[in-house]
N, C-alpha and C positions, 0 to 999 in steps of 0.2 A: 650705113649701118642700123640706124634705128629706124629707116623705113624698112630695112628686108625684115626687120623681126617684127615690126608693124603689118608688114604683109603674113608672115607667117602664122602670126597671132587670128589673121582675119579667115585665112582659108579654113581651118577647122570648123568655126563658129558657119562658114558660109553652106559647108557640107554637111553638118548636121539641120542646119536649115531645111534644105536643099531634099535630104532625106525624110525630115518632119513633114514636110508639104508632100512626098510621094508618096509615103504611109499614111497621109491623112487621103490622097485620092485614092488610092486601093481600097480603104474602108470606103470611102464613098459608095464607089464602084460596085463593092461587092453588097453592099447593102440594100443599092438599085437594084442587080440581078436577083438577088434573093426579096424586093419587094421593090417592085419595077413600077407601081402604079402608085403616085404621091398624090395624097389627099391635102386639101384648102387647110381643113380645121381637125382636130381628133372626134370633135362632134360638131355633124355638117346641123347648120339651123336652116330649119324651113317655117315659111310662114301658113300659119292657120289659115285652112280651106283658100291656099293656093298650088298651084302645081307643082310637083315634083321633080325635077330634072337632077336626076342623079348625076351626068358627066359636069354639072358646074363645079360639083363638091373635089373635080380633080384637077391637080395643079400639073401633073405634068407625066408622062408616060415613056420609061427608059426604052430607047429604040422600038416605040410603035406610037398607035394613034389613039386620043381618047373614043373615037369610034369603033376602033376593038374591043373595048370595056365594056362588061355586062353586069350587071346590079341582081344579085340574089336577097331575096325577102321582101316583106313588104309592110308599106309605108303608111297610113290613115290620115292623109291633111285636114281630116274634119273634126280629129280629136288633138285634144294636149297630149303629149307623151314621148320618149325618150323608144326609138323604136330599133332593133338592131337586125343588120344584112352585113353586106359582103362584098368588096368590086371582085370580077373575078376577070383577069386578064391572060390568056392561053393556060398553064399551067399551073398557075400564082392565082391565090385567090388572099385578099387582103378584107379581114374585119371591119365595120366600121359602125358607130351610131349616130342615128339620123333624129334629132331634138326637133318634134313638129314647135313651135311657139306662138304665140298671138303677138307679132310684129306692129299689130297697126293699132295707131293711136285715136282716141276717140273722134268722132266727127264733133262738131262744137259750134252752135250757134247761140249769139249770147244780145241781149236787148237791155237799150235804156230802163233806170226804175227811180222813180220817183216819190218820194215820203216824207215823213216830219222828222222833225230835231230827236226823236226819242227808238223810235225804231228799231229793233236790233235788225241787221239784216240779217240775209243766209247768203247763201253764193248761188240758191236753186231759184231764188226770186229776177236774177240775173239772167237765167237761160232759156231761153225758146223753144230750143231743141238740143239734144243729145243722143247720141246713136252709136253702139261698141257691138260686139263680140260677148264679151262676157259684161257684169256688175263695172257700172260705174259712181266712182265719189266725187262729190264734187265740193270743192274749199275756194278760199281767197289765198291769192299771194301774199297778201298782206292785210290784216282787218282793215276795213272801211272807220273812218271815224265821223261822230258826232256833230261836225261842224256843217253851219249852213253855207248852201252852196255847191259848184258842181266838185266833185274828184274822181278821177280816174281807177279804179279799181281792173284788176284782172283776176278771172276765173281760171281755176287750172279742174281739171276733168282726167282724172287717174285713174285707168280701169283695174283689173286682177292682175293681172301679168308686168304691172310697171311702167306701161304706156302712156305720155299724157297729154294733151292739150292745154294750151294758155288762148284763152281772148282778152283782151282788154275792153272795157265798155264802162259806160258812167255812170254816176250816182248825182242824184243830185236831193238835198236836204232842203224844206222850204220847212219857217215858221209857221206851224198851222194855226191858223184865227178864225179858221171857219166850224162849225157845230154841227155833228151829225144828224142829218132829217131822217126823223123815227116815224112812222103810218101803222097804227092798229088797224089791218082792215075785219070791221066792224065790232060786234062784242063776244069778248070771251067768256064763251062756257065750258061748264066740266062736269062730269057726273062725279054723285059722291063717291068717295075711297077712292077716283082713278087718279094714276099719277098725270102731271101733268107739265105740258112742256110750251114754251112759247113762241120757237124759232119760226114756225109756220105759220104762224097768224102775227105775225110783227115783223116788218121790213122795215130795216135800215141802213141808211148809207152813209159817206163821206169821202170828202174829196179827195183824200190822201190812206185813210185809214182802210186797206181794202175787207180788212175783217172788223168791223165792230163790235165792242164788247156790249153786251145787253144786260141789265141789271134790271132785279124784278123784288120792290119791297110790297113783299105779302104778310107783315106783320101784323094786320089788321083782318088776313082770311082766312075761317078754318073750314078747310075742305070737306072738314066730316059733316058741317050742316049747310042746309040747303036755305040761300041767301043771293042779292043782289048787291054789291057793294064796290066800291071803287080802290084800283090800287094804283101804284106808281111802277111806270117803267120808265127806265131811262142808260 
């Protein structure tokens, strides 16, 4: 008796389930008959400067083939933007948006960099070459330390559209015990009242510092009076 009761209770549940599945199938089939072209995404992405193949965005065609579908609209893959178009299949037409995006990460080449214990290094110092279709920002994955010796650093190149490339390289820090070499090219002469610069007349080199700072003590010089005098450059 108990088994018969259970069977009677199960029958309505099975019937309801089958009816539900049948109803769902009818709804899906009806939708596909109205919209026979099923696309992969609501907004199809295309790479900047890449060829646009509209059939790649089609998932399936109900009772048909992708080759029977045509595309209406213009898509300029040389410019980032959203373009409106439509897939046409027989008498049916399905609107679609095509988004042209920069999907290509920057091309990045890095190099080893050697410096002293105090120089504040930037990511740009480690870059040999970087190329991209848009503006690129360079940064460190994590800031390097001032400790002596070799350390690994990761350079991150990010473009304006969120693509990034990471490359690992080496930073070498050494204790700087060598003084810069300073060379003055002949006597320095200036016309009265003129402004004066020393960069083009003084050569300075250093084994680690790529841009040594030049300081000039002109406290004993009167540039408004004609005279010959010695002053200190260091």
